[in-house]
C-alpha positions as CSV (number, residue, x, y, z in Angstrom):
1,M,-0.1,0.1,0.1
2,K,2.6,2.6,0.9
3,H,4.6,1.7,-2.6
4,I,1.2,2.6,-4.3
5,F,0.9,5.7,-2.2
6,K,4.4,6.9,-3.1
7,I,3.7,6.1,-7.0
8,A,0.5,8.0,-7.0
9,S,2.3,10.9,-5.2
10,A,5.0,11.2,-7.5
11,F,2.0,11.2,-10.3
12,L,0.2,13.9,-8.9
13,L,3.5,15.9,-8.3
14,L,4.7,15.5,-12.0
15,A,1.3,16.3,-13.3
16,S,1.4,20.1,-12.2
17,P,3.4,22.4,-14.4
18,F,4.0,24.9,-11.5
19,F,5.1,22.0,-8.7
20,A,7.0,20.2,-10.9
21,L,9.1,23.3,-12.3
22,N,9.7,24.3,-8.5
23,A,9.8,21.1,-6.5
24,Q,13.0,20.1,-4.7
25,T,12.4,16.5,-4.5
26,Q,14.8,14.6,-6.4
27,S,14.2,13.2,-9.9
28,T,15.4,9.7,-10.7
29,E,15.0,7.3,-13.4
30,E,11.9,6.0,-11.9
31,S,10.4,9.5,-11.9
32,W,11.3,9.8,-15.6
33,E,9.7,6.5,-16.5
34,L,6.3,7.9,-14.8
35,V,6.5,11.1,-16.8
36,K,6.8,9.0,-20.0
37,K,4.0,6.8,-19.2
38,Q,1.8,9.5,-18.0
39,A,2.5,11.4,-21.4
40,V,1.1,8.1,-23.3
41,A,-1.8,8.1,-20.9
42,E,-2.9,11.5,-21.0
43,K,-1.7,11.9,-25.1
44,K,0.5,15.1,-23.9
45,L,4.0,16.2,-25.1
46,I,6.9,16.3,-22.5
47,F,8.6,19.3,-21.3
48,V,12.1,18.8,-19.5
49,D,13.8,21.5,-17.8
50,L,17.6,20.9,-17.2
51,Y,19.1,23.1,-14.8
52,F,21.5,23.5,-11.7
53,T,21.5,25.0,-8.4
54,G,23.0,28.5,-8.5
55,C,22.3,28.9,-12.2
56,M,21.1,32.7,-12.4
57,P,19.2,32.2,-15.7
58,C,17.6,28.9,-14.4
59,A,16.3,30.8,-11.0
60,Q,15.1,33.7,-13.5
61,M,12.8,31.2,-15.1
62,D,11.5,29.8,-12.0
63,K,10.8,33.2,-10.5
64,E,9.6,34.9,-13.9
65,V,8.6,32.8,-16.6
66,F,7.0,29.4,-15.0
67,P,4.6,30.8,-12.7
68,D,3.4,33.0,-15.6
69,P,-0.6,32.3,-16.1
70,K,0.0,31.9,-19.6
71,V,2.7,29.6,-19.3
72,A,1.4,27.7,-16.7
73,A,-1.9,27.2,-18.4
74,L,0.0,26.0,-21.9
75,L,2.1,23.7,-19.8
76,S,-0.7,22.2,-17.8
77,A,-2.9,21.7,-20.9
78,D,-0.5,20.1,-23.4
79,F,2.7,18.9,-21.4
80,V,3.9,16.6,-18.9
81,T,7.0,18.6,-17.0
82,F,10.0,17.3,-15.7
83,K,12.8,19.0,-13.9
84,S,16.2,17.6,-13.0
85,D,19.6,19.3,-11.5
86,I,22.0,18.1,-13.7
87,L,24.8,18.3,-11.1
88,K,23.0,16.2,-8.4
89,E,20.8,13.8,-10.3
90,E,21.8,11.0,-12.6
91,I,18.8,11.3,-14.9
92,G,19.9,14.9,-15.4
93,K,23.5,13.9,-16.5
94,K,22.0,11.2,-18.7
95,L,19.7,13.4,-20.5
96,C,22.6,16.0,-21.0
97,M,25.0,13.3,-22.4
98,K,22.0,12.1,-24.7
99,Y,21.7,15.7,-26.2
100,G,25.2,16.9,-25.8
101,V,24.1,19.6,-23.5
102,T,26.5,22.4,-22.6
103,G,24.2,25.7,-21.4
104,F,21.8,26.0,-18.8
105,P,19.0,26.2,-18.4
106,T,18.1,23.8,-21.4
107,F,14.6,22.8,-22.5
108,L,13.9,19.5,-24.2
109,F,10.4,19.2,-26.0
110,I,9.7,15.6,-26.4
111,N,6.7,13.6,-27.5
112,S,5.2,10.5,-25.5
113,D,7.1,8.2,-28.0
114,G,10.5,9.9,-26.9
115,K,11.1,11.9,-30.2
116,I,12.7,15.2,-29.7
117,I,10.6,17.9,-31.2
118,D,13.1,20.8,-30.2
119,I,15.9,22.0,-27.9
120,A,16.1,25.1,-26.4
121,A,18.6,26.8,-24.2
122,G,19.2,30.0,-22.0
123,F,16.7,32.3,-20.6
124,Q,13.3,33.0,-22.5
125,T,11.0,35.7,-22.0
126,V,7.3,34.8,-21.3
127,D,6.6,35.7,-25.0
128,Q,9.6,33.4,-26.2
129,F,8.8,30.6,-23.9
130,T,5.0,30.5,-24.9
131,A,6.0,30.8,-28.7
132,L,8.4,27.6,-27.8
133,L,5.3,25.6,-26.4
134,Q,3.2,26.7,-29.3
135,N,5.9,25.9,-32.0
136,A,6.7,22.4,-30.3
137,K,2.8,21.7,-30.5
138,E,2.5,22.6,-33.8
139,A,5.7,20.4,-35.0
140,A,4.5,17.7,-33.1
141,K,1.0,17.7,-34.8
142,K,2.8,17.7,-38.4
143,G,5.0,15.0,-37.2
144,N,8.5,17.2,-37.6
145,F,11.0,15.4,-35.0
146,K,14.7,15.9,-34.9
147,K,16.9,12.9,-35.6
148,Y,17.8,11.9,-32.3
149,S,16.9,8.3,-31.1
150,P,13.9,8.0,-28.6
151,E,15.7,6.3,-25.7
152,V,18.9,6.9,-23.8
153,Q,21.3,3.9,-24.3
154,E,24.7,4.5,-22.5
155,K,26.2,1.8,-24.6
156,D,26.1,4.0,-27.6
157,Y,28.6,6.3,-26.3
158,P,32.4,5.8,-25.9
159,E,33.7,5.6,-22.5
160,F,35.1,9.3,-22.6
161,Y,32.1,10.6,-23.6
162,Q,30.1,8.9,-20.9
163,Q,32.8,9.8,-18.2
164,A,32.7,13.5,-19.5
165,Y,29.0,13.7,-18.7
166,M,28.5,11.4,-16.0
167,A,31.7,11.8,-13.7
168,G,32.5,15.2,-14.9
169,K,35.8,14.3,-16.5
170,R,35.6,16.7,-19.6
171,N,39.3,17.1,-20.2
172,V,39.4,14.8,-23.1
173,S,42.4,15.0,-25.2
174,F,41.8,15.8,-29.0
175,E,43.7,12.6,-30.1
176,V,41.3,10.5,-27.9
177,V,38.1,12.2,-29.8
178,D,39.9,12.5,-33.2
179,A,40.3,8.6,-33.1
180,Y,37.0,7.7,-32.2
181,L,35.6,10.2,-34.7
182,K,37.9,8.9,-37.7
183,S,36.5,5.2,-37.1
184,Q,32.9,6.4,-37.2
185,S,31.2,5.7,-40.6
186,S,29.6,9.0,-40.6
187,L,30.0,12.1,-38.6
188,L,26.3,13.1,-39.6
189,S,25.3,10.5,-37.2
190,E,23.7,11.4,-33.7
191,V,26.4,10.1,-31.6
192,P,29.4,11.6,-33.6
193,F,27.2,15.0,-33.5
194,V,26.9,14.8,-29.7
195,I,30.4,14.3,-29.1
196,I,31.6,17.1,-31.3
197,T,29.1,19.5,-29.9
198,G,29.1,18.4,-26.5
199,L,32.7,18.6,-26.2
200,R,33.3,21.6,-28.2
201,I,35.6,19.6,-30.6
202,G,37.4,21.9,-33.0
203,R,40.3,21.6,-35.8
204,E,39.4,19.9,-38.8
205,Y,36.0,19.3,-37.1
206,D,35.0,23.1,-37.8
207,D,35.3,22.8,-41.6
208,F,33.0,19.5,-41.4
209,F,30.6,21.7,-39.2
210,F,30.5,24.6,-41.7
211,K,30.3,22.4,-44.7
212,N,27.3,20.5,-43.4
213,I,25.7,23.0,-41.1
214,K,22.3,23.1,-43.1
215,T,22.0,19.3,-42.6
216,L,22.8,19.4,-39.0
217,Y,20.6,22.3,-38.3
218,K,17.8,20.4,-39.8
219,D,18.5,17.1,-38.2
220,Y,19.3,18.5,-34.5
221,G,17.9,21.6,-34.3
222,K,19.1,25.3,-33.6
223,S,20.3,25.0,-30.1
224,S,23.6,22.8,-30.2
225,V,24.1,23.9,-33.7
226,N,24.1,27.6,-32.9
227,C,26.2,27.0,-29.7
228,Q,28.6,25.1,-31.4
229,L,28.8,27.8,-34.7
230,F,29.4,30.4,-32.2
231,H,32.5,28.6,-30.6
232,I,33.9,28.0,-34.2
233,L,33.5,31.4,-35.1
234,Q,35.6,32.4,-32.0
235,R,38.4,30.1,-33.3
236,K,38.0,31.7,-36.9
237,R,38.3,34.9,-35.5
238,K,42.0,34.2,-34.2
239,E,42.9,33.0,-37.7
240,F,41.5,36.1,-39.5
241,E,43.4,38.6,-37.0
242,K,46.9,36.6,-37.5
243,N,46.7,38.6,-40.9
244,D,44.5,41.6,-39.8
245,D,41.9,40.4,-42.3
246,L,38.7,42.1,-40.9
247,A,37.2,41.8,-44.2
248,G,37.4,38.2,-44.7
249,F,36.3,37.7,-41.5
250,K,33.0,39.6,-41.8
251,K,32.5,37.6,-44.8
252,V,32.4,34.6,-42.7
253,L,30.1,36.0,-40.2
254,D,27.8,37.0,-43.1
255,S,27.3,33.4,-44.0
256,S,26.6,32.7,-40.5
257,K,23.8,35.2,-39.8
258,E,21.1,33.3,-40.9
259,Y,21.4,30.8,-38.2
260,Y,20.5,33.3,-35.6
261,T,17.7,35.6,-34.7
262,S,18.3,39.0,-35.4
263,D,18.7,40.0,-31.4
264,E,20.9,37.0,-31.0
265,W,23.1,38.4,-34.0
266,T,23.2,41.9,-32.7
267,R,24.7,40.4,-29.4
268,Y,27.1,37.9,-30.9
269,E,28.1,39.9,-33.8
270,G,29.4,42.8,-31.3
271,I,31.3,40.0,-29.4
272,L,33.0,38.6,-32.3
273,L,34.0,41.7,-33.7
274,K,35.4,43.6,-30.6
275,D,39.1,42.4,-30.9
276,F,39.3,43.9,-34.5
277,G,38.6,47.3,-33.2
278,A,35.8,47.8,-35.3
279,A,33.5,47.8,-32.5
280,K,34.8,51.1,-31.4
281,T,32.5,53.2,-33.9
282,S,29.3,50.8,-34.0
283,D,26.0,51.8,-32.6
284,N,25.7,48.1,-31.7
285,P,24.4,48.3,-28.0
286,Y,25.8,44.9,-27.2
287,T,29.3,45.8,-28.5
288,L,32.2,45.6,-26.2
289,Q,34.8,47.9,-26.2
290,K,38.3,47.3,-25.8
């Protein structure tokens, strides 16, 4: 009887968006399985909030966005919610490993079969977040899903990648990663993709990423691709700086602009241009001065 009561209590907790997103109870493999079963039973989508204690944007979401009536109504009507502290809970670490998560908060939008609809990261305003929820609903109705496999299978990942996420051993040598990636039949597959983006692998893999960015964007979504692209542009900047080639670097930036929103690009362009000195005369409010 006690066991049944505990399971029922967990179901009630996870069924409420407000409580689920603010609860301090531990998220486990068992509670994750309950969420997936509940989504099937209620024919709802799944919303996952991956966060850690001390993350300011995460706390800001909890304070300003999740309690908003519009957000709460959408979550309650169409989603089963799940929240996990990625520094303390194994299931959070596994989900981060699965999707190569590097920034927080990260939000996963998943259907009841485990298919990824979308991934988003960072603080979202109420309007931005409600748009993400609405877009996820529409994409799911149309059957538009990303290429990720539905289940977390630890055996699919090499030991160094598992250890990077599950044990925090992220100082993996390029040679180790390079040897693994060169043994793979396609770098466009899920596991090579999350290794490259999750561990921010560069060098010749930057050129691969640039060459295949449209395919990767379509297959795996905006969040991981944009994050990796920004790191690539930071590395590219150093190459162009050696020859003081601002014009050449701006051409590279122009080819990348389409993958960001106008607000994102305003911010990132200012950061990426600052070391060339051009930012001194810019009207860009996000520009970082020397």
